[in-house]
N, C-alpha and C positions, 0 to 999 in steps of 0.2 A: 543617469543612475548615480545615487550616492556611492562614492568609492568605498565606503566602509561597510556596505551591506553584507558582502561576503568576507572581506578581509578581516573584519573584527568579529564575525559571527562564527565562522568555521575555520578550523586549522588549515584545511585544504584550499580555502578561498573558493570553494565550489558549493553549490547546492544541487543535489541530484534528486529528481522526482521520479519515482518508479511506478506511479499509478496516476494516469491522466487521460481524459477523453477529449483530446483536442483535434483529432483528425476529423475533417468536416464530413458530415452527412452519412456516417456509417453506423451510428448507434444513437443513444439518447444524449450524447454530448453535444459538441459544437454542430450547429445546423448547416453552416456554410463556410466558405473560405474566408470571407471577411471577418466573421466571428472568430475563426481559428487564428487568424493573424493577430487580432486584437488580444486574444488569450495569450498568444506567444509573447507579445509586447509586455503584457502584464506579468508574465512569468519572469522575463528578463528584469523588469522593474523590481521584482521580489528578490532578485539575486540568483535565480535558478539558471543553471548553465547547461544541464543535460536533462532530457525527459524521455522516459520510456512510454511510448504511446500504447495504451492498453484498451482497445475497444472490447466491448462485451462479446463473449463467444459461448454459444451453447446454453444460453440462459432462458430459452423458450421464446425469446423475442428476436434475438440477433445471432446470426452466424457470420463470423468473419474469419475465413480460411487463412492459413498461414501465408500462402503466396499473395493473396489479395492485400493483406495487411502490409507486407513488405513493399508492394508496389505503391500503396497509398502513402506510406511513410517516405519513400524515395521521392515521390511527387511533391509532398508537402515540404520536405527539406529543400527542394529546388525553389519553392515559393519563398521560404524563409530567407534563403541566400539572395534571391533576387530583390527582396525587400530590405535587405541589410539588417536582418534581425539575428543577433548573435546567439543562436540557440541550436543545440545538436539534438536530433530526435532519433530514437531507436525503435524498432518494431517489437511489439509484445502483444499480449492478450490478457484480459481478465477472464480467466477460464472458470466457467460455472461448473461446480462439482456435478459429475454424472458417474453412474456406476461403471460405465464402459470407457472411461477416459484412456485406459491403457490400450484399448483397441484403436483409439483415434490419436494415439500419441504422435505419429508422424506429422499430423496436421496441426500440432500445437506448437506455440512459441513459448520459450522460457523467458526469464528476466535476462539471462545471458545467452550468448549464441549457442552454447553447448547444452542448454537446458539442464544445467545443474540445479537451477532454482526456477520455480514456476508460481505465478500468482493464482491462487485458488479462492473462489468465492463460494460461500455457503448461501443457501436461501436466507432471506432476512429473518424468517420466523423460526428456523429450526437448524439443528445439526443432524444431517442424515445418519442413520444407524450404520451405514456401510462406510462412513468416512475413514475410520481407522484402517479398515481393510484396504481401501483404495490408496490411502497414503503409503501403506506398506508396499503395495504394488508399484507405486511411483518411485519409491526409494530403491526398489530392486532394479528399476530402469535407470537409476542414477540421478533422479530428480528429487530435490528437497521441496516439499510444498511450503509456500508462504501464504498463510491465511490472511486475506484482506479484511480490513475493518471489523475485527471480531467484536469491538465495543458496541457495534450496532446490531448484532445478532441477538434476537430476543431470548433464545434459549441460553446462550452464554451469559447474557445479562442477568439471568436468574440464578446461574451457577457458574461463577468465574473459574472454578476448578476444572470445568470442561476444557477450557483453553490450556490450563496447566497440563492436563493429560496429553494433549497433542504436542505441546512443547517438550515434555518429558520423553515423548516417543521420537523426537528428532525434528519436528516441524519448526517453522519460524512464523512470526506474525507481524503485520504492518498496521500501524495506527493511523487514522486519518487526522491530519493537522487540525481541520475545522472542529473535529470532535473534542480535541484537547483544549481548545480555546473557548468552547461553549456554544459553537454554532449549531449544534444539534440538541441543545438543551442541557439543563443542569445534571440530569441523570446520566446522560452519556458522557458529559465532562467528568463527573465524579468517577465513573467506571474507568475512563481513560487514565485518569490520574492513578487509580489503584493498579491498573495493569502495568503502568510504568514503574510504580513503586515496587511491584513484585517481579520486575524484569521479565515479563511475559510477552513484551513486544520489543522488536529490535530496530525498527525504523519508523520514521514519519513518511507519509506521502500525501499528496494533495487530494486525489480522487476528484480533481477539478472537472466539471462538466460545462459550466456556463459562466458568463461574466457576472451575473447577479445570483447570489445565493450559494453557488457551488464553485467558488473561486479557489485560489491556491492556499493562502494563509500559512505557508510554510515558515516564512520569516517570523511572523508573530508567534507561531508555535515554538520555534527555536529560541526566541527571546524569553518566552515563559519558561521553557525547560532550563535555560541557563540561569534564570533567576531562582528557580526552585531547587535544581539539582547540580548546577555548576557547569563550567565549560567542558569538563571531561565527558559528561553525558552527551552534550551537544556533538562533540567530535566523534564519540562512539556511534551515535545514530547516523551521522553523515558518512563516516568511514564504512559502516555496514552497508549503506546504500551503494556506495561506490564499489565495494567488493562484490556485492550481489550482481551488479551490472557487468562486472569483469569476470564473474565466475570464480571468484576467490573464496577461500573458506570463511564462513560466517557461522558462528555457533551461539545459541542462547546460553547465557551464563548467569550464575547466581540467582536463578529464578526460584520462586517459592510458592507454596500452596496458600490458599486462603483458609483460615481457621473457621470451622463451622460455628455459627453463633449458637451458644448453649441456650436451650429452652429453660425458662424459669418455671419452677413448679411451686405453687403456694399451698401450704398445708395449714389447715385450720383446726384448732382444737375445740 
């Protein structure tokens, strides 16, 4: 690996990925151990040092209980160690929003061990009407929701101030690296850039699923971020990721609303 991948990219000389589907055979991510090991090698080549494994949970297709995820991650860490792959894996979940998550709270995994932060996924097409109420309930339990890939949610795409409202209420948000560099198309890339400009997202993550098409792209995203907004922003995003993993304070700051486009009215005499 090129020695300057992390040394000259982040102040901490680390890259922490808080959203990744590399545990084999438990969701729509890596299909088998061989694939997972190759994903891990690719992560290391990107400069990634720590990964939160986040299999889908409660999304209608997959259920990955807390205890099962912890065991899968422990087993996979042994495989990484046995193959000499210098990567540290932690157990997590990509928790699909449900109205009764507070009743299932004990079976949920947070980003950090104490569940001060939790990755929450909205349906791709909408933002549920009960989301604000649920987020309030989670915050009462001591958990700050971190909204994953809001730039790919269709309802947020049509009204970016929906995300502003959640951030103003105390939530955080995670942008997918591939979105920022154009991997999901120009529209999603443009939205991603706007969300960063308005400080409505606080971290990058890969949401890596497979070797082709859904890979890491974190290094490329950080390089673009450094070019457009400077080293300070790169270090802010990376420090936020590390702090979330460690359960340390992370707050949205300097975020702003989007101004509604004024309709033009033409008057004819």
